[in-house]
C-alpha atoms as an extended CHARMM CRD file, in Angstrom:
* protein
*
       299  EXT
         1         1  UNK       CA            -15.7590000000      -47.9280000000      -29.4700000000  PROA      1               0.0000000000
         2         2  UNK       CA            -14.5180000000      -44.9450000000      -27.4860000000  PROA      2               0.0000000000
         3         3  UNK       CA            -12.0640000000      -42.7110000000      -29.3360000000  PROA      3               0.0000000000
         4         4  UNK       CA             -9.3710000000      -40.5250000000      -27.7920000000  PROA      4               0.0000000000
         5         5  UNK       CA             -9.5630000000      -36.7690000000      -28.2710000000  PROA      5               0.0000000000
         6         6  UNK       CA             -7.6570000000      -35.5240000000      -31.2900000000  PROA      6               0.0000000000
         7         7  UNK       CA             -4.4040000000      -33.5630000000      -30.7940000000  PROA      7               0.0000000000
         8         8  UNK       CA             -6.1030000000      -30.4360000000      -32.1140000000  PROA      8               0.0000000000
         9         9  UNK       CA             -8.9230000000      -30.7840000000      -29.5510000000  PROA      9               0.0000000000
        10        10  UNK       CA             -6.3910000000      -31.2770000000      -26.7390000000  PROA      10              0.0000000000
        11        11  UNK       CA             -4.4360000000      -28.2500000000      -27.9340000000  PROA      11              0.0000000000
        12        12  UNK       CA             -7.5640000000      -26.0870000000      -28.0400000000  PROA      12              0.0000000000
        13        13  UNK       CA             -8.5940000000      -27.2090000000      -24.5630000000  PROA      13              0.0000000000
        14        14  UNK       CA             -5.1040000000      -26.5190000000      -23.2340000000  PROA      14              0.0000000000
        15        15  UNK       CA             -5.0710000000      -23.0550000000      -24.7870000000  PROA      15              0.0000000000
        16        16  UNK       CA             -8.4950000000      -22.2130000000      -23.3510000000  PROA      16              0.0000000000
        17        17  UNK       CA             -7.4750000000      -23.4510000000      -19.9070000000  PROA      17              0.0000000000
        18        18  UNK       CA             -4.2280000000      -21.4500000000      -20.0560000000  PROA      18              0.0000000000
        19        19  UNK       CA             -6.0710000000      -18.2780000000      -20.9970000000  PROA      19              0.0000000000
        20        20  UNK       CA             -8.6070000000      -18.8350000000      -18.2040000000  PROA      20              0.0000000000
        21        21  UNK       CA             -5.8490000000      -19.3950000000      -15.6530000000  PROA      21              0.0000000000
        22        22  UNK       CA             -4.0300000000      -16.2330000000      -16.7690000000  PROA      22              0.0000000000
        23        23  UNK       CA             -7.1860000000      -14.1290000000      -16.3970000000  PROA      23              0.0000000000
        24        24  UNK       CA             -7.9480000000      -15.7150000000      -13.0350000000  PROA      24              0.0000000000
        25        25  UNK       CA             -4.4670000000      -14.9670000000      -11.7130000000  PROA      25              0.0000000000
        26        26  UNK       CA             -4.5680000000      -11.4100000000      -13.0530000000  PROA      26              0.0000000000
        27        27  UNK       CA             -7.5740000000      -10.9080000000      -10.7410000000  PROA      27              0.0000000000
        28        28  UNK       CA             -6.6390000000      -13.1280000000       -7.7930000000  PROA      28              0.0000000000
        29        29  UNK       CA             -3.0540000000      -11.9350000000       -7.2870000000  PROA      29              0.0000000000
        30        30  UNK       CA             -3.8520000000       -8.2150000000       -6.7750000000  PROA      30              0.0000000000
        31        31  UNK       CA             -7.0590000000       -9.0340000000       -4.8640000000  PROA      31              0.0000000000
        32        32  UNK       CA             -5.1520000000      -11.3680000000       -2.5360000000  PROA      32              0.0000000000
        33        33  UNK       CA             -2.3850000000       -8.8230000000       -1.9780000000  PROA      33              0.0000000000
        34        34  UNK       CA             -4.8260000000       -5.9980000000       -1.2360000000  PROA      34              0.0000000000
        35        35  UNK       CA             -6.9930000000       -8.0050000000        1.1740000000  PROA      35              0.0000000000
        36        36  UNK       CA             -3.9170000000       -9.2710000000        3.0440000000  PROA      36              0.0000000000
        37        37  UNK       CA             -2.5490000000       -5.7050000000        3.1590000000  PROA      37              0.0000000000
        38        38  UNK       CA             -5.7460000000       -4.3660000000        4.7240000000  PROA      38              0.0000000000
        39        39  UNK       CA             -5.8650000000       -7.2000000000        7.2570000000  PROA      39              0.0000000000
        40        40  UNK       CA             -2.1810000000       -7.2850000000        8.2220000000  PROA      40              0.0000000000
        41        41  UNK       CA             -1.2190000000       -3.6040000000        8.0060000000  PROA      41              0.0000000000
        42        42  UNK       CA             -4.1120000000       -1.1610000000        7.7980000000  PROA      42              0.0000000000
        43        43  UNK       CA             -6.1530000000       -2.9090000000       10.5090000000  PROA      43              0.0000000000
        44        44  UNK       CA             -3.1740000000       -3.7030000000       12.7600000000  PROA      44              0.0000000000
        45        45  UNK       CA             -2.1630000000       -0.7860000000       14.9970000000  PROA      45              0.0000000000
        46        46  UNK       CA              1.4510000000       -1.8470000000       15.5460000000  PROA      46              0.0000000000
        47        47  UNK       CA              2.1040000000       -2.4430000000       11.8450000000  PROA      47              0.0000000000
        48        48  UNK       CA              0.3300000000        0.7830000000       10.9320000000  PROA      48              0.0000000000
        49        49  UNK       CA              2.4890000000        2.7830000000       13.3430000000  PROA      49              0.0000000000
        50        50  UNK       CA              5.6300000000        0.9740000000       12.1640000000  PROA      50              0.0000000000
        51        51  UNK       CA              4.7800000000        1.9190000000        8.5570000000  PROA      51              0.0000000000
        52        52  UNK       CA              4.2810000000        5.6370000000        9.2270000000  PROA      52              0.0000000000
        53        53  UNK       CA              6.9040000000        6.0240000000       11.9880000000  PROA      53              0.0000000000
        54        54  UNK       CA              9.7730000000        6.8220000000        9.5620000000  PROA      54              0.0000000000
        55        55  UNK       CA              7.7430000000        9.7920000000        8.2960000000  PROA      55              0.0000000000
        56        56  UNK       CA              8.8560000000       11.7550000000       11.3600000000  PROA      56              0.0000000000
        57        57  UNK       CA             12.0920000000       12.2720000000        9.3990000000  PROA      57              0.0000000000
        58        58  UNK       CA             10.3540000000       13.0720000000        6.1020000000  PROA      58              0.0000000000
        59        59  UNK       CA             10.9430000000       16.7010000000        5.0510000000  PROA      59              0.0000000000
        60        60  UNK       CA              7.3540000000       17.0780000000        3.8010000000  PROA      60              0.0000000000
        61        61  UNK       CA              5.8860000000       15.9740000000        7.1340000000  PROA      61              0.0000000000
        62        62  UNK       CA              8.3160000000       18.0830000000        9.1550000000  PROA      62              0.0000000000
        63        63  UNK       CA              7.5550000000       21.1630000000        7.0400000000  PROA      63              0.0000000000
        64        64  UNK       CA              3.8070000000       20.5700000000        7.3460000000  PROA      64              0.0000000000
        65        65  UNK       CA              4.0090000000       20.3190000000       11.1410000000  PROA      65              0.0000000000
        66        66  UNK       CA              6.2210000000       23.4150000000       11.3790000000  PROA      66              0.0000000000
        67        67  UNK       CA              3.8460000000       25.3420000000        9.0980000000  PROA      67              0.0000000000
        68        68  UNK       CA              0.7950000000       24.3280000000       11.1410000000  PROA      68              0.0000000000
        69        69  UNK       CA              2.4230000000       25.2490000000       14.4500000000  PROA      69              0.0000000000
        70        70  UNK       CA              3.5330000000       28.6160000000       13.0650000000  PROA      70              0.0000000000
        71        71  UNK       CA              0.1940000000       29.4840000000       11.4710000000  PROA      71              0.0000000000
        72        72  UNK       CA             -1.7830000000       28.5540000000       14.5680000000  PROA      72              0.0000000000
        73        73  UNK       CA              0.5320000000       30.6250000000       16.7930000000  PROA      73              0.0000000000
        74        74  UNK       CA              0.5430000000       33.6580000000       14.5170000000  PROA      74              0.0000000000
        75        75  UNK       CA             -3.2320000000       33.8410000000       14.6530000000  PROA      75              0.0000000000
        76        76  UNK       CA             -2.8410000000       34.7460000000       18.3120000000  PROA      76              0.0000000000
        77        77  UNK       CA             -0.0740000000       37.3170000000       17.7620000000  PROA      77              0.0000000000
        78        78  UNK       CA             -0.1800000000       40.8100000000       16.2750000000  PROA      78              0.0000000000
        79        79  UNK       CA              3.1780000000       42.5690000000       16.4100000000  PROA      79              0.0000000000
        80        80  UNK       CA              2.7750000000       44.9230000000       13.5050000000  PROA      80              0.0000000000
        81        81  UNK       CA              6.0320000000       45.3680000000       11.5750000000  PROA      81              0.0000000000
        82        82  UNK       CA              7.7020000000       42.5710000000       13.5820000000  PROA      82              0.0000000000
        83        83  UNK       CA              5.1010000000       40.0290000000       12.4950000000  PROA      83              0.0000000000
        84        84  UNK       CA              7.1620000000       38.4820000000        9.6740000000  PROA      84              0.0000000000
        85        85  UNK       CA             10.3220000000       38.3880000000       11.7860000000  PROA      85              0.0000000000
        86        86  UNK       CA              8.5550000000       36.5620000000       14.6020000000  PROA      86              0.0000000000
        87        87  UNK       CA              6.9190000000       34.2190000000       12.1040000000  PROA      87              0.0000000000
        88        88  UNK       CA             10.2850000000       33.2180000000       10.6330000000  PROA      88              0.0000000000
        89        89  UNK       CA             11.8270000000       32.7720000000       14.0820000000  PROA      89              0.0000000000
        90        90  UNK       CA              8.9450000000       30.6430000000       15.3480000000  PROA      90              0.0000000000
        91        91  UNK       CA              8.8890000000       28.5580000000       12.1720000000  PROA      91              0.0000000000
        92        92  UNK       CA             12.6220000000       27.9240000000       12.4320000000  PROA      92              0.0000000000
        93        93  UNK       CA             12.2710000000       26.8960000000       16.0880000000  PROA      93              0.0000000000
        94        94  UNK       CA              9.3890000000       24.5390000000       15.2950000000  PROA      94              0.0000000000
        95        95  UNK       CA             11.2560000000       23.0250000000       12.3530000000  PROA      95              0.0000000000
        96        96  UNK       CA             14.3350000000       22.5320000000       14.5110000000  PROA      96              0.0000000000
        97        97  UNK       CA             12.2450000000       20.6490000000       17.0520000000  PROA      97              0.0000000000
        98        98  UNK       CA             11.0050000000       18.2570000000       14.3600000000  PROA      98              0.0000000000
        99        99  UNK       CA             14.5470000000       16.8470000000       14.1560000000  PROA      99              0.0000000000
       100       100  UNK       CA             14.5470000000       15.7100000000       17.7920000000  PROA      100             0.0000000000
       101       101  UNK       CA             13.7840000000       12.3600000000       19.4150000000  PROA      101             0.0000000000
       102       102  UNK       CA             10.9260000000       13.9920000000       21.3230000000  PROA      102             0.0000000000
       103       103  UNK       CA              9.2070000000       14.8370000000       18.0430000000  PROA      103             0.0000000000
       104       104  UNK       CA              9.6250000000       11.2720000000       16.7650000000  PROA      104             0.0000000000
       105       105  UNK       CA              8.0450000000        9.9310000000       19.9560000000  PROA      105             0.0000000000
       106       106  UNK       CA              5.1930000000       12.4390000000       19.6850000000  PROA      106             0.0000000000
       107       107  UNK       CA              4.6580000000       11.4540000000       16.0460000000  PROA      107             0.0000000000
       108       108  UNK       CA              4.3710000000        7.7680000000       16.9740000000  PROA      108             0.0000000000
       109       109  UNK       CA              1.9820000000        8.5720000000       19.8220000000  PROA      109             0.0000000000
       110       110  UNK       CA             -0.1980000000       10.6900000000       17.5550000000  PROA      110             0.0000000000
       111       111  UNK       CA             -0.3620000000        7.9880000000       14.8920000000  PROA      111             0.0000000000
       112       112  UNK       CA             -1.1510000000        5.2670000000       17.4210000000  PROA      112             0.0000000000
       113       113  UNK       CA             -4.1300000000        7.3550000000       18.5020000000  PROA      113             0.0000000000
       114       114  UNK       CA             -4.9360000000        8.2610000000       14.8970000000  PROA      114             0.0000000000
       115       115  UNK       CA             -5.0400000000        4.6280000000       13.7540000000  PROA      115             0.0000000000
       116       116  UNK       CA             -8.4000000000        4.0050000000       15.4160000000  PROA      116             0.0000000000
       117       117  UNK       CA             -9.7930000000        7.1600000000       13.8550000000  PROA      117             0.0000000000
       118       118  UNK       CA             -8.4690000000        6.2070000000       10.4100000000  PROA      118             0.0000000000
       119       119  UNK       CA             -9.9120000000        2.6860000000       10.6950000000  PROA      119             0.0000000000
       120       120  UNK       CA            -13.2330000000        4.1000000000       11.8580000000  PROA      120             0.0000000000
       121       121  UNK       CA            -13.2560000000        6.6690000000        9.0520000000  PROA      121             0.0000000000
       122       122  UNK       CA            -12.8950000000        3.8960000000        6.4820000000  PROA      122             0.0000000000
       123       123  UNK       CA            -16.0740000000        2.4070000000        7.9540000000  PROA      123             0.0000000000
       124       124  UNK       CA            -17.7030000000        5.7960000000        8.4730000000  PROA      124             0.0000000000
       125       125  UNK       CA            -20.5210000000        7.7140000000        6.8620000000  PROA      125             0.0000000000
       126       126  UNK       CA            -20.4220000000        9.1320000000        3.3610000000  PROA      126             0.0000000000
       127       127  UNK       CA            -18.9690000000       12.5770000000        2.8950000000  PROA      127             0.0000000000
       128       128  UNK       CA            -16.3510000000       12.1690000000        5.6380000000  PROA      128             0.0000000000
       129       129  UNK       CA            -12.6750000000       12.5440000000        4.7530000000  PROA      129             0.0000000000
       130       130  UNK       CA             -9.9240000000       10.4050000000        6.2970000000  PROA      130             0.0000000000
       131       131  UNK       CA             -7.6100000000       12.6140000000        8.3730000000  PROA      131             0.0000000000
       132       132  UNK       CA             -4.7560000000       12.4660000000       10.8880000000  PROA      132             0.0000000000
       133       133  UNK       CA             -5.0750000000       14.7310000000       13.9400000000  PROA      133             0.0000000000
       134       134  UNK       CA             -1.7720000000       16.4370000000       14.7500000000  PROA      134             0.0000000000
       135       135  UNK       CA             -2.9360000000       17.9430000000       18.0630000000  PROA      135             0.0000000000
       136       136  UNK       CA             -0.7540000000       15.5700000000       20.1740000000  PROA      136             0.0000000000
       137       137  UNK       CA              2.2820000000       16.4730000000       18.0640000000  PROA      137             0.0000000000
       138       138  UNK       CA              1.5740000000       20.1910000000       18.3160000000  PROA      138             0.0000000000
       139       139  UNK       CA              1.1380000000       19.8540000000       22.0830000000  PROA      139             0.0000000000
       140       140  UNK       CA              4.5970000000       18.2640000000       22.3590000000  PROA      140             0.0000000000
       141       141  UNK       CA              6.0880000000       20.9460000000       20.1090000000  PROA      141             0.0000000000
       142       142  UNK       CA              4.5520000000       23.6670000000       22.2900000000  PROA      142             0.0000000000
       143       143  UNK       CA              5.8270000000       22.1130000000       25.5240000000  PROA      143             0.0000000000
       144       144  UNK       CA              9.3810000000       21.8810000000       24.2370000000  PROA      144             0.0000000000
       145       145  UNK       CA              9.4140000000       25.3690000000       22.7330000000  PROA      145             0.0000000000
       146       146  UNK       CA              8.0830000000       26.8530000000       25.9970000000  PROA      146             0.0000000000
       147       147  UNK       CA             10.6810000000       24.9080000000       27.9860000000  PROA      147             0.0000000000
       148       148  UNK       CA             13.4030000000       26.2510000000       25.6840000000  PROA      148             0.0000000000
       149       149  UNK       CA             12.1780000000       29.8040000000       26.2370000000  PROA      149             0.0000000000
       150       150  UNK       CA             11.0520000000       30.4760000000       22.6660000000  PROA      150             0.0000000000
       151       151  UNK       CA              9.1000000000       33.7650000000       22.6430000000  PROA      151             0.0000000000
       152       152  UNK       CA              5.3240000000       33.5050000000       22.1490000000  PROA      152             0.0000000000
       153       153  UNK       CA              5.4440000000       29.6750000000       22.1770000000  PROA      153             0.0000000000
       154       154  UNK       CA              2.9460000000       29.7020000000       25.0460000000  PROA      154             0.0000000000
       155       155  UNK       CA              0.4080000000       31.2550000000       22.6500000000  PROA      155             0.0000000000
       156       156  UNK       CA              0.3750000000       28.2190000000       20.3640000000  PROA      156             0.0000000000
       157       157  UNK       CA             -3.1610000000       26.7790000000       20.6570000000  PROA      157             0.0000000000
       158       158  UNK       CA             -3.4750000000       23.0380000000       21.0920000000  PROA      158             0.0000000000
       159       159  UNK       CA             -6.6230000000       22.0130000000       19.2620000000  PROA      159             0.0000000000
       160       160  UNK       CA             -7.6700000000       19.4900000000       16.6710000000  PROA      160             0.0000000000
       161       161  UNK       CA             -5.4700000000       20.1270000000       13.6260000000  PROA      161             0.0000000000
       162       162  UNK       CA             -5.9520000000       17.6740000000       10.7850000000  PROA      162             0.0000000000
       163       163  UNK       CA             -3.9890000000       16.5550000000        7.7610000000  PROA      163             0.0000000000
       164       164  UNK       CA             -6.3100000000       15.1940000000        5.0840000000  PROA      164             0.0000000000
       165       165  UNK       CA             -4.9690000000       11.9590000000        3.6270000000  PROA      165             0.0000000000
       166       166  UNK       CA             -8.1440000000       10.9120000000        1.8060000000  PROA      166             0.0000000000
       167       167  UNK       CA            -10.7310000000       13.3660000000        0.5000000000  PROA      167             0.0000000000
       168       168  UNK       CA            -14.4400000000       12.7280000000        1.1010000000  PROA      168             0.0000000000
       169       169  UNK       CA            -15.1710000000       11.6990000000       -2.4850000000  PROA      169             0.0000000000
       170       170  UNK       CA            -12.3570000000        9.1580000000       -2.6820000000  PROA      170             0.0000000000
       171       171  UNK       CA            -13.1420000000        7.9520000000        0.8280000000  PROA      171             0.0000000000
       172       172  UNK       CA            -16.7040000000        7.2070000000       -0.2570000000  PROA      172             0.0000000000
       173       173  UNK       CA            -15.4480000000        5.3450000000       -3.3310000000  PROA      173             0.0000000000
       174       174  UNK       CA            -13.0890000000        3.1960000000       -1.2610000000  PROA      174             0.0000000000
       175       175  UNK       CA            -15.2170000000        2.4670000000        1.8050000000  PROA      175             0.0000000000
       176       176  UNK       CA            -17.2030000000       -0.3810000000        0.2380000000  PROA      176             0.0000000000
       177       177  UNK       CA            -13.9990000000       -1.8690000000       -1.1960000000  PROA      177             0.0000000000
       178       178  UNK       CA            -12.2730000000       -1.7230000000        2.1890000000  PROA      178             0.0000000000
       179       179  UNK       CA            -15.2100000000       -3.4600000000        3.8390000000  PROA      179             0.0000000000
       180       180  UNK       CA            -15.0010000000       -6.3210000000        1.3260000000  PROA      180             0.0000000000
       181       181  UNK       CA            -11.2370000000       -6.5630000000        1.7060000000  PROA      181             0.0000000000
       182       182  UNK       CA            -11.5540000000       -6.6630000000        5.4960000000  PROA      182             0.0000000000
       183       183  UNK       CA            -14.1620000000       -9.3900000000        5.2280000000  PROA      183             0.0000000000
       184       184  UNK       CA            -11.9870000000      -11.5020000000        2.9410000000  PROA      184             0.0000000000
       185       185  UNK       CA             -8.8410000000      -11.0810000000        5.0730000000  PROA      185             0.0000000000
       186       186  UNK       CA             -5.9520000000      -13.3670000000        4.0260000000  PROA      186             0.0000000000
       187       187  UNK       CA             -8.1830000000      -16.1350000000        2.6590000000  PROA      187             0.0000000000
       188       188  UNK       CA             -7.9580000000      -15.1150000000       -1.0220000000  PROA      188             0.0000000000
       189       189  UNK       CA             -4.1650000000      -15.4860000000       -0.8020000000  PROA      189             0.0000000000
       190       190  UNK       CA             -4.5190000000      -18.9200000000        0.7960000000  PROA      190             0.0000000000
       191       191  UNK       CA             -7.0970000000      -19.9880000000       -1.7890000000  PROA      191             0.0000000000
       192       192  UNK       CA             -4.8690000000      -18.7740000000       -4.6430000000  PROA      192             0.0000000000
       193       193  UNK       CA             -1.9040000000      -20.8290000000       -3.4320000000  PROA      193             0.0000000000
       194       194  UNK       CA             -4.0690000000      -23.9260000000       -2.9540000000  PROA      194             0.0000000000
       195       195  UNK       CA             -5.5160000000      -23.4860000000       -6.4490000000  PROA      195             0.0000000000
       196       196  UNK       CA             -2.0700000000      -23.2290000000       -8.0260000000  PROA      196             0.0000000000
       197       197  UNK       CA             -0.7850000000      -26.3290000000       -6.2340000000  PROA      197             0.0000000000
       198       198  UNK       CA             -3.8540000000      -28.2640000000       -7.3890000000  PROA      198             0.0000000000
       199       199  UNK       CA             -3.5370000000      -27.0590000000      -10.9930000000  PROA      199             0.0000000000
       200       200  UNK       CA              0.1280000000      -28.0020000000      -11.2900000000  PROA      200             0.0000000000
       201       201  UNK       CA             -0.3380000000      -31.2480000000       -9.3580000000  PROA      201             0.0000000000
       202       202  UNK       CA             -3.3150000000      -32.4380000000      -11.3760000000  PROA      202             0.0000000000
       203       203  UNK       CA             -1.6500000000      -31.5230000000      -14.6790000000  PROA      203             0.0000000000
       204       204  UNK       CA              1.4740000000      -33.4670000000      -13.6970000000  PROA      204             0.0000000000
       205       205  UNK       CA             -0.4010000000      -36.5330000000      -12.4560000000  PROA      205             0.0000000000
       206       206  UNK       CA             -2.8670000000      -36.7660000000      -15.3390000000  PROA      206             0.0000000000
       207       207  UNK       CA             -0.7130000000      -35.7580000000      -18.3000000000  PROA      207             0.0000000000
       208       208  UNK       CA              2.8760000000      -36.1150000000      -17.1890000000  PROA      208             0.0000000000
       209       209  UNK       CA              5.8450000000      -33.9340000000      -16.3640000000  PROA      209             0.0000000000
       210       210  UNK       CA              5.7130000000      -31.8390000000      -19.5390000000  PROA      210             0.0000000000
       211       211  UNK       CA              2.1120000000      -30.8590000000      -18.8490000000  PROA      211             0.0000000000
       212       212  UNK       CA              3.0400000000      -30.0350000000      -15.2570000000  PROA      212             0.0000000000
       213       213  UNK       CA              5.8660000000      -27.8220000000      -16.4660000000  PROA      213             0.0000000000
       214       214  UNK       CA              3.5300000000      -26.0940000000      -18.9040000000  PROA      214             0.0000000000
       215       215  UNK       CA              1.0610000000      -25.4440000000      -16.0640000000  PROA      215             0.0000000000
       216       216  UNK       CA              3.9340000000      -24.0640000000      -13.9680000000  PROA      216             0.0000000000
       217       217  UNK       CA              4.9180000000      -21.7290000000      -16.8150000000  PROA      217             0.0000000000
       218       218  UNK       CA              1.3340000000      -20.4500000000      -17.0590000000  PROA      218             0.0000000000
       219       219  UNK       CA              1.2780000000      -19.9040000000      -13.2880000000  PROA      219             0.0000000000
       220       220  UNK       CA              4.5220000000      -17.9200000000      -13.5840000000  PROA      220             0.0000000000
       221       221  UNK       CA              3.0990000000      -15.8050000000      -16.4050000000  PROA      221             0.0000000000
       222       222  UNK       CA             -0.0490000000      -15.2620000000      -14.3190000000  PROA      222             0.0000000000
       223       223  UNK       CA              2.0550000000      -14.0700000000      -11.3860000000  PROA      223             0.0000000000
       224       224  UNK       CA              3.8690000000      -11.6000000000      -13.6420000000  PROA      224             0.0000000000
       225       225  UNK       CA              0.5780000000      -10.3340000000      -15.0700000000  PROA      225             0.0000000000
       226       226  UNK       CA             -0.9810000000      -10.0880000000      -11.5930000000  PROA      226             0.0000000000
       227       227  UNK       CA              2.0210000000       -8.1350000000      -10.3020000000  PROA      227             0.0000000000
       228       228  UNK       CA              1.6950000000       -5.6640000000      -13.1820000000  PROA      228             0.0000000000
       229       229  UNK       CA             -2.0310000000       -5.2280000000      -12.4790000000  PROA      229             0.0000000000
       230       230  UNK       CA             -1.3160000000       -4.6530000000       -8.7670000000  PROA      230             0.0000000000
       231       231  UNK       CA              1.3110000000       -2.0160000000       -9.5720000000  PROA      231             0.0000000000
       232       232  UNK       CA             -1.1130000000       -0.2270000000      -11.8910000000  PROA      232             0.0000000000
       233       233  UNK       CA             -3.8150000000       -0.2800000000       -9.1990000000  PROA      233             0.0000000000
       234       234  UNK       CA             -1.4560000000        1.2010000000       -6.5910000000  PROA      234             0.0000000000
       235       235  UNK       CA             -0.2860000000        3.9310000000       -8.9830000000  PROA      235             0.0000000000
       236       236  UNK       CA             -3.8460000000        4.7390000000      -10.0850000000  PROA      236             0.0000000000
       237       237  UNK       CA             -5.0620000000        4.7880000000       -6.4920000000  PROA      237             0.0000000000
       238       238  UNK       CA             -2.2310000000        7.1390000000       -5.5290000000  PROA      238             0.0000000000
       239       239  UNK       CA             -3.0940000000        9.5660000000       -8.2820000000  PROA      239             0.0000000000
       240       240  UNK       CA             -6.8250000000        9.5540000000       -7.5520000000  PROA      240             0.0000000000
       241       241  UNK       CA             -6.3770000000        9.8960000000       -3.7900000000  PROA      241             0.0000000000
       242       242  UNK       CA             -3.9440000000       12.8130000000       -3.9950000000  PROA      242             0.0000000000
       243       243  UNK       CA             -6.0270000000       14.6720000000       -6.5770000000  PROA      243             0.0000000000
       244       244  UNK       CA             -8.6320000000       15.3770000000       -3.8910000000  PROA      244             0.0000000000
       245       245  UNK       CA             -6.2550000000       16.3180000000       -1.0650000000  PROA      245             0.0000000000
       246       246  UNK       CA             -5.9570000000       20.0730000000       -0.3640000000  PROA      246             0.0000000000
       247       247  UNK       CA             -2.7640000000       21.6260000000       -1.7020000000  PROA      247             0.0000000000
       248       248  UNK       CA             -1.4580000000       22.5000000000        1.7620000000  PROA      248             0.0000000000
       249       249  UNK       CA             -1.6900000000       18.8500000000        2.8460000000  PROA      249             0.0000000000
       250       250  UNK       CA             -0.5950000000       17.2060000000       -0.4020000000  PROA      250             0.0000000000
       251       251  UNK       CA              3.1010000000       16.7290000000        0.3510000000  PROA      251             0.0000000000
       252       252  UNK       CA              2.3810000000       15.1830000000        3.7390000000  PROA      252             0.0000000000
       253       253  UNK       CA             -0.4870000000       13.0850000000        2.3440000000  PROA      253             0.0000000000
       254       254  UNK       CA              1.8250000000       11.8260000000       -0.4180000000  PROA      254             0.0000000000
       255       255  UNK       CA              4.3800000000       10.7550000000        2.1760000000  PROA      255             0.0000000000
       256       256  UNK       CA              1.7130000000        8.9800000000        4.2410000000  PROA      256             0.0000000000
       257       257  UNK       CA              0.2380000000        7.1940000000        1.2070000000  PROA      257             0.0000000000
       258       258  UNK       CA              3.6580000000        6.0460000000        0.0090000000  PROA      258             0.0000000000
       259       259  UNK       CA              4.5780000000        4.8100000000        3.4890000000  PROA      259             0.0000000000
       260       260  UNK       CA              1.3600000000        2.8350000000        3.9000000000  PROA      260             0.0000000000
       261       261  UNK       CA              1.6240000000        1.2730000000        0.4300000000  PROA      261             0.0000000000
       262       262  UNK       CA              5.3530000000        0.4710000000        0.6330000000  PROA      262             0.0000000000
       263       263  UNK       CA              4.5810000000       -3.1660000000        1.4930000000  PROA      263             0.0000000000
       264       264  UNK       CA              2.3150000000       -3.4040000000       -1.5590000000  PROA      264             0.0000000000
       265       265  UNK       CA              5.0790000000       -2.1410000000       -3.8200000000  PROA      265             0.0000000000
       266       266  UNK       CA              7.4380000000       -4.6720000000       -2.2560000000  PROA      266             0.0000000000
       267       267  UNK       CA              4.8270000000       -7.3690000000       -2.8920000000  PROA      267             0.0000000000
       268       268  UNK       CA              4.7520000000       -6.3480000000       -6.5610000000  PROA      268             0.0000000000
       269       269  UNK       CA              8.4780000000       -6.9990000000       -6.9390000000  PROA      269             0.0000000000
       270       270  UNK       CA              8.3860000000      -10.2590000000       -4.9680000000  PROA      270             0.0000000000
       271       271  UNK       CA              5.4820000000      -11.6550000000       -6.9910000000  PROA      271             0.0000000000
       272       272  UNK       CA              7.0800000000      -10.4350000000      -10.2260000000  PROA      272             0.0000000000
       273       273  UNK       CA             10.3720000000      -12.1580000000       -9.3470000000  PROA      273             0.0000000000
       274       274  UNK       CA              8.6590000000      -15.4060000000       -8.3370000000  PROA      274             0.0000000000
       275       275  UNK       CA              6.5700000000      -15.3870000000      -11.5030000000  PROA      275             0.0000000000
       276       276  UNK       CA              9.6000000000      -14.7580000000      -13.7060000000  PROA      276             0.0000000000
       277       277  UNK       CA             11.5370000000      -17.5890000000      -12.0410000000  PROA      277             0.0000000000
       278       278  UNK       CA              8.6160000000      -20.0140000000      -12.4580000000  PROA      278             0.0000000000
       279       279  UNK       CA              8.0430000000      -19.0030000000      -16.0700000000  PROA      279             0.0000000000
       280       280  UNK       CA             11.6690000000      -19.1050000000      -17.1940000000  PROA      280             0.0000000000
       281       281  UNK       CA             12.4750000000      -22.1940000000      -15.1390000000  PROA      281             0.0000000000
       282       282  UNK       CA              9.5020000000      -24.1770000000      -16.4270000000  PROA      282             0.0000000000
       283       283  UNK       CA             10.1360000000      -23.2190000000      -20.0660000000  PROA      283             0.0000000000
       284       284  UNK       CA             13.8310000000      -24.0820000000      -19.7460000000  PROA      284             0.0000000000
       285       285  UNK       CA             12.9880000000      -27.4310000000      -18.1420000000  PROA      285             0.0000000000
       286       286  UNK       CA             10.5620000000      -28.2760000000      -20.9740000000  PROA      286             0.0000000000
       287       287  UNK       CA             13.2060000000      -27.4680000000      -23.5590000000  PROA      287             0.0000000000
       288       288  UNK       CA             15.7820000000      -29.6410000000      -21.7970000000  PROA      288             0.0000000000
       289       289  UNK       CA             13.2560000000      -32.4490000000      -21.4520000000  PROA      289             0.0000000000
       290       290  UNK       CA             12.3590000000      -32.2570000000      -25.1410000000  PROA      290             0.0000000000
       291       291  UNK       CA             16.0160000000      -32.2920000000      -26.1890000000  PROA      291             0.0000000000
       292       292  UNK       CA             16.6150000000      -35.4640000000      -24.1800000000  PROA      292             0.0000000000
       293       293  UNK       CA             13.9050000000      -37.2850000000      -26.0940000000  PROA      293             0.0000000000
       294       294  UNK       CA             14.1550000000      -38.7000000000      -29.5560000000  PROA      294             0.0000000000
       295       295  UNK       CA             12.1150000000      -36.9980000000      -32.3050000000  PROA      295             0.0000000000
       296       296  UNK       CA              9.6930000000      -39.9120000000      -32.2640000000  PROA      296             0.0000000000
       297       297  UNK       CA              8.8440000000      -39.2190000000      -28.6130000000  PROA      297             0.0000000000
       298       298  UNK       CA              8.0440000000      -35.5660000000      -29.1890000000  PROA      298             0.0000000000
       299       299  UNK       CA              4.3430000000      -34.8830000000      -29.6640000000  PROA      299             0.0000000000
């Protein structure tokens, strides 16, 4: 005669399954978010440009551009005791230009061109840093300063001038990860959602509403845990990336990194909120359901 599993065996199985689901979600949620981020933002030119476009108004980026323009120009100028005066005047003129619409357009144009180089660098050879070439921006700055009659602006050289956003060591560490994330695309996110629907659905159908609510609560807790893991990964990645960036580029590189990962930080809060709602809602529903039953009906 076939016997039913004991309550203790069912409880142990449920606990093991819950723990497994929590661990799985702690891995799948950040992995899904990162692969979707690479596919939808880093590999998409329009979204990439849209993400970094607001940086044209960032003080760190504007200062970096003004510093580069000034330093490149002053290499061509030797005015003896007037050197510092001319440097300050040229720097002020360049910084003033960075507040104009023309600079914002030049910044967008430069980043549209830079996107292909950044994407290629993430697939490139070892030892290569990931950089943004500011030559198109400097060219626009030079044209406008010359048109405005700024002294010595015509001496500003227009040549490849890079801001390092990812040092060679960190680039090498991340290249293999980026390749895997590109390959996976948005499918981990789709698979995660399908898995969660199946888990909750099967639990509800096979063991009733209370089991379905318990599965929903575990899913919510898994979302919260996954969001925390994703936030830690973004913060750790930020620290490691910026540690290798040269000091002169660090402020600008920080602004670029934060702009490109803004959607990931938003994802953290969205997933955290959804997880909290599922967890609290499912627990509250189980409590209400238990209170509606007589003590004899409660397991």
